[in-house]
C-alpha positions, 0 to 999 in steps of 0.5 A: 156414112152419109155425105149429108151426115160428114158435113152437118157440123161443117160450117159454110158448106152448099151441096150439089147433088145426092145428099144420100149418097154412102161414101166408102172412104175419105181422101185427099191424095188422088193417087190413094182414092178407091172406089165410093171415096169422097175427094178432098181438094185442099190448098198445099203448098205449092200446089191446088188439089183442085187440079187433081180432081180428074184422077180422083174421079178415074180412081173411082171417087163419087163426091168432091169437097172443094172451094170452088163451086162445080163447074157445069161444063165439065165433063166425068161429073162426080156423084156429088159435090160439096162446096166449103168455105175452108177446105183444110177447115171441112176435112178436119171437122168431117174426118173426125165425124167420119172416125166416130170423134176418137180424141174424145174417147182417150186422153189427148194432149197437145204440146205446142210452144217454139222449143222443146216440144220434142223432148216434153212430149217424150218425157211424158209418153215414158211417164205415162207409159211407166203408169199403164196409161198405153200412150201413143205419140205423135211428134218431129221424130216419129209416130208411135202407135202403143197398140195392143197387137204391138208397137208400130212405129215410123219416122215423122212426115209432118210434126203434126199430122194431116188431119185425115191422117190424124183422125185415122191414128187416133181411131186406130189407137181406140181401136188398139186400146190405147189410153192416151195419145201425146202429140206436138201441135206444130204452128203450121198445124194451127194455122192450117186447122189440122187438129180443128175438132179434136178434144184435147184434155191437157195442151202444155205450152213450152216457151215461145221465141222467133221462128218459121216467119217464113209462114208467119210473116210476123211473130204475132201472127205466130203467136196467135197460131200457138194461142189457138190450142188453147182458146178454142172455137165454135168446132173445136173446144178448148182443153180442159187444163192447160200447162203454161210456163210462168217464166215466159213473157206470153203467159199473161196472154195465154192465162187470159185469153184461155177458158182452160183451168191453168197449171203453172210451172216455172224456175224463177216465177211463183207457180204450182210445179217449181224446181226446188235446187236443181242441180246439172251437168254434162251427164243430166239434171236432178232435183226435187219437184214441188207440185200440189200432190207433193213432192216428184224427186227428178233424175234426168239423163236430159242436160241444161237449165232449158231441160229443167223447163221441159221435164217441169211440164211434163211433171204439171202434166202428169200431176194434173193426170192424177199419175203418182209420183212415183211412176212421174219419177220412173219415167222420167229416169228412163226417157231418152230423146233421139238428136236432144244434146244427144251424147257421142261416147267413144272413149274420147277425152272431150265432149261431142254432142248432137242437138237440133238447135235451130234457131237464135233461142234454141242456140243460146239454151244449147251454149248456155247448157253446156257452159254449165258444166264446161270448167276449162275447156272450150266450147267448139260449135259446128252449125248452119241455118236452113235454106228456103226459110225465115232469112231474117233469122240467120243474122240473129243465130250468128250472133247467139253462135258467138258466145262459143270459143269457135264456131265452124260455119256450115250448110244445113239444108240448103235446099234449092238456095245456094249455100254460100248465100246462106252462109254470107247472110249467117256471118254478118252476125258473127261478125257483129260479135266478133266471133272466132270462126271459120267457114266450111260449106260441107258439113261432113267435113265441118264436123270433121274440123270441130272434132280434130279441133278439140282437146281434152276437156272441150265440147263439140256441139254440133246443132241444127238437125238433130235426129235428122238423118238426112241433109236437103240440097237442091230437090234431093234428100240424100242421106246424111246423119250428124251422128254418124258422121261424128262417130266417124270422124272419131273413129279416124281419131283412133277412138271406138265404142266398147266392143269395136 
């Protein structure tokens, strides 16, 4: 494709050099640049991509896209240079054009919200698979391509892929005969224009609460990022349908702002899709969802009131896509979501669950779910707060944790921060609500302590990391999986899985 064609739909560009240059490929990582390619010098969280322009040129790049104009004094100039107003936006729009607008050729579904994105995405993908929609999935846990030659799965480096990677993946979905894709759309990706130019057929809003203020600075900026998915712009169409949680306080603003056709779901408010007489326990949920297409019977292994919402969101989306009720029910029945209230069963007389809850709101929902089935036993909670993230939510997490009968406070990806300093921030909240807590910075030891405390009928909740298999300490990621550690602690107490 010619250079000038790539940037026809990118506003605010100035082209230096030959506009008819044929571009063989696009890249934003200088280490992956090949001959004849265009290199996007984007600004990262810690580094400016312009510093890698010399390496890109050495590897064969013939054109550069940057927010800066070319330096007339520099040596080793490329054949062409494109100055853009925003390198990330330009990369998203140019890569969308380069790969032939792949999102227009499938049903692309975006899921955003503070909590519930992963569960809702997995449930909806399972429904679509049962319905023969050949869905691919992009989210926090994994990227999964459903292709004619077979499935491909790998661990997700980001919740939402970088724009160029995303367009490549969507192109592969189209070429591989895929009919749909379900994608978690994070607030970071919206703020950084990773999904600019994408044509979403349907977008789902789960809920909104405090998170990521280390990146967005305040709640309104955070909400504005989420809202972008439903508004559309000059370069990015609004989704055809918006599936909105009518029980969430931000629902009126979203409904008023979106030009999309709105379909609502709720537990308490009047809505298009509602749950009738839901019942829940440690083994999951069951209810009838009333929908415009008729009743949908829901039987799910996912426990907790918060998962009623996730299931309703998936049902509302599937009904909007005209999936038959029986196939919706079957898809829900089959789904398992790693690290989301995932039970660990080794024959012990108490419950052990691993969950991803890492906000105060998610922690409250987690504890509320456990109380739905708990009976007379105690709830023992293991949790921590991440380093290099919003410090102001740490005491709030501590206050939310106070709903547990016993709390073991520990480390959770401290990164470069002092783990004890993080724990002290959380203790402020624990003390404010007079929680029954103890502190053990070593996460493996903390999990062992909680399981050793458990008596018949108790529930141990291990929160914060869910599906993650590493612990980030300093600049190093070490292998660490809450599920493996918990299972080993149970084995040390004499419990074992069937067949062991």
